[in-house]
Structures are given as structure tokens and as C-alpha cells.
N, C-alpha and C positions, 0 to 999 in steps of 0.2 A: 707942179707935182712931179717929182723925180721918181721914175720907175726903174727898177732893176730887172733886166731880162735874164731869164734862166738860160744858161749857156749850153745846156744839153737839149738836143731835140729828141723827142720821143715818138716821132711819127710812126715808126715800125711797131713799137709797143702799142700805141693808140689804135692802129689799124687791126692789131691782133686782139685787143681787149675791149674795144667799143663795138657794140652790136651794129650790124650793117644798116639797120633801119635808123639808128641814131646817127651814124656816120652820114647818111643821106640827108637827114635833117640839118646837121651841122653844115654840110655843103650848101644847102639852100639858105641857111641863116647867113653864112659868110658871103654869099652872092647878093643877098638882099639888104644887109645892114652894114654900116660902117663900124668895124670892130673897135675903133677908137672911141666910139660913143656909147658902147654897151659894155657890160662886164658880166661874167658868169659868177653865180653864187650857188649855194646848195650843193647838190650831188656832183655837179660838174667841177666846181671849185674844190670839193673834197677829193675828187678823182685826180685833178692836176696836182694838188698839194701832197697827196699820199701815194701817187703812182710809183715813186721810187722805192717804196717800202712794202706795198701791198698790191695784190691783184684785186680790183674791185670793179663792179659794173657801173655804167652810166645808164640810168633809166630815163627819168624826166629831165628837162632842161629848165633851169631857173636863171633868168636874165634880169639884170637891173639896167635902168636907163635914167637919164636926168630930164630929158625933154621928149614929150610924146611925139613931137614932130619927127624925131629920128626913127620912129617906128612905122611911119606912114606906109612904106612898101609892104611890111608884114601885116599891118592892119588891113590893107586892101586885099592882099593875096589870101590870107588865112581867115579873114572874117573874125577877128579877135572879139571875144565876149568879155564884158566887165563883170566882175564879181566882187562882193565885199570881202574884206579880210577880217577874220575873227580870232586868229590864233597867234600872230606876231605883232608886237607893238613897236617895230623898228622902222616902219615905213612912214614917209611924209604923207602919203595918201592911204586912205583906208580901203583901197580897191586894188585889184590885180587884174591884168589883162591876160586872158587865157586862150590858147589855141590847141587844137587836137589835129595832128597830122598823121595820116595813115600811109604807111609804106609797107608793101608786101602784106597787106591786111593786118598789120600790127599798128597799134596806136602809140604815138609819141606825144606826150603832153608837155606843153611849154607854158610857164608862168612868166609874166613880165611885171616887175615891181618897180615903182618910181622911187629912186633914192638919190640923195645928195652925195656925189662921189667924194666930196671933200670930207665927209663924215665917216669914211670907211677906208681901211688900208687896202689898196689895190696893188697888184703886181702884174707884170707882163710875163707870159710864158708862151710856149708853142703848144698848140693842140691840133692834131692831124695836119701838121706842117704849116699852120697859120698862127701868126702872132695874135694873142688875145689878152684881154684884161680879165682878172679874176680876183676874188677876195684872197688875201694872203693866208698863209698857214696860221699865223697867230690870231688873225681876225676870225677865221672859221673855228679854231680850237676854242676861243673864248665864247663864240656864239653857241656852240654845242654844250659846253660846260655850263654856261649861264642859263640855258633853257631847261636843264634837268630838274632843278627844284621848282621851276614854274609849271612843269607838266605832270607832277605827281598827282595821284588820286586825291590827296588831301588838298592840294592847291587848286585843282581843276573842278573838284566836286562832280556834279552831274555831267560836265563837259569832258570828263577824263577820257582819253584815248590811249590805251596801252601801246599801240603801234607807234604813235608819235613820240612817247617817252622812250620806247625801246630804240627807235631810230637815232635820237639824239644821244642816248647813253652809249650806244654802239660806236657812233662816230667819235664822241668825246674820248672813249677808251682807246681808239686807234691813234688819235692825236697825242693823248697823254702817254701812250706806250712809246711812241717815237721820241718824245721829250725825255722820258725816263731812260731809254736806251742811249740817247746822246749824252745825258748826264753821267751814266755809268761809264761810258767810253772815256769821257773826259777825266773821271776819277781814276780810272785804270791807267791812263796816260800820265797822270801826275805822280803816281806812286813809283 
């Protein structure tokens, strides 16, 4: 798997835009886990992919892994709890490992999902000065856009959650806007 490393470091921007509690949790994750064996998805991947265009917060952390053995240190330290997954059908496993870490009396939630890295487009970038793997721009844009029709009230019926639909719609619009602006710029350059 050939990965392209983003050549711009965003450490100063990350330190200014990521809440102190989340920064502390990232620091702990970086110390406990081999960053070449995990990847960030969800809001962290969105933040990395879109930080050049928007200021956006990082709330919860979503991490994917291939082998549970690679999580032993966090399983032991944070007493991870297993939960069933009932909203996304992209995982090889129908469960998620969950931890809640409290920093300065504020909760930081982490989900760990089992995924086959060969089935997902990953990139390397820097986050808080550390090289990390994360879902690519195109992978996350597709994920958000693909989930909008699956999460409507008509599709979900009694399981409909407007917040989940809103979250994916909002993120899809951010990615789509970046693509639109890039296309417009290309069109202007050609004229």
C-alpha cells in the first residue's frame, strides 16, 4: 500500500483548533498505540481532510484497527466496553469497542471499529505533529454522501434520528463545496 504524506504540517493550527481535552487524549493514544496499525475515521478524518478549508472542532475520536491485538494497551488502560453496531453496515464486525476518557471533568468518547485496511483508501498526514493514517478526502466524501439517503425518515422509519442525518448532510456539503470550488477554479484557469 503506497501512501502519500501531506507535505504541510498543521501542528500550530491543530493546537489552536483542537480542544485541550482532545489533545490530551490524542497524546495518550499516540503513546499507547502504534500509529501505523490504526487509522482515524469519522470526525478526526473529516478534520484532517478539511482543515485547509474550514475551522471545525474535533469532538469524539473514531479509530479503525485490523487486529484487536494492536489495541491491548488501550483495552487494559481504558477498560473498553463492547457494544453492538446497528447503524453502519461497513464493518467486518457487528461490534464497536468504546471508551470514555475524562480530562478536566470533560468526557472524550472513543469508538474503535474493526476494518480491513485494504478495503478503504487511507492517507498519511500529520496531526498535532505526529504522522497518522486516516481515511482519504474522497473516501470520507463518498461515505457522507452515500449515507444521506440511507438515513432519511422514509428509509429509517421508526429508527430515524434527525441528528445523524443532519451530521452526514452537513459533512457531505463541506466536502462537496470544496470539490465545487476546485472545479470552478479549474474552469476559470482554462478560460
